[in-house]
C-alpha positions, 0 to 999 in steps of 0.5 A: 249154283249149288245145283251146279256144284252137286252135278259137278261133284256126281260128274266127278265121282262118276268119272272116278268110278269109270277109271279102270287100270285093267285086270293085270293092274298091281296099283295099290288102288286096284289091289284094294288098298285104298278107301273109295272115301279118300277119292271122294274127299280129294275130288271135293277138295280139287272142286274147292281148289278150282273154285278158290283159284278162279276167284282169287285169279279174278281178285289178283287181276285188280290188285296193285301188288301182293305181299310176299307172304301171300304170293308165297302161299299161291306158289306153294298151292300151285307147286303142291297141285303140279307135283300131285298131277305129275306123280298121278300122271306117271303112276297111271301112264308110264308105271303101268306100261311094260316096256320091252327088255331090248330098250336101254334104261337111261338114268339121269340123276338131278343135281343138288338142289335142283330136285323138287322133293315135294316140301319146303326146306326151312 
């Protein structure tokens, strides 16, 4: 099991090292503003989250129900991961593309309360 985890970590680190944005990329990671250790730590944390998600998925299927606070923590973790994924997906795939000047920009303003700001209102 440890060997498999080590292989997964090594593969993930290799994948992070191979991701290139191009010579004209102006993102903060390509401009040298981020430390490689942040990416390494995020990769390890994601592997840990994956491992616990798999275990919890199996456990939850056997339970008759969940307490509210437990379900809330699962929802929050899922929301956080989803928010980070969609942000990074946009940064890597949409923001970097140069669009022609002839395209018309359409701005849609979200209705009050329907926009996920990435934090929970208290």
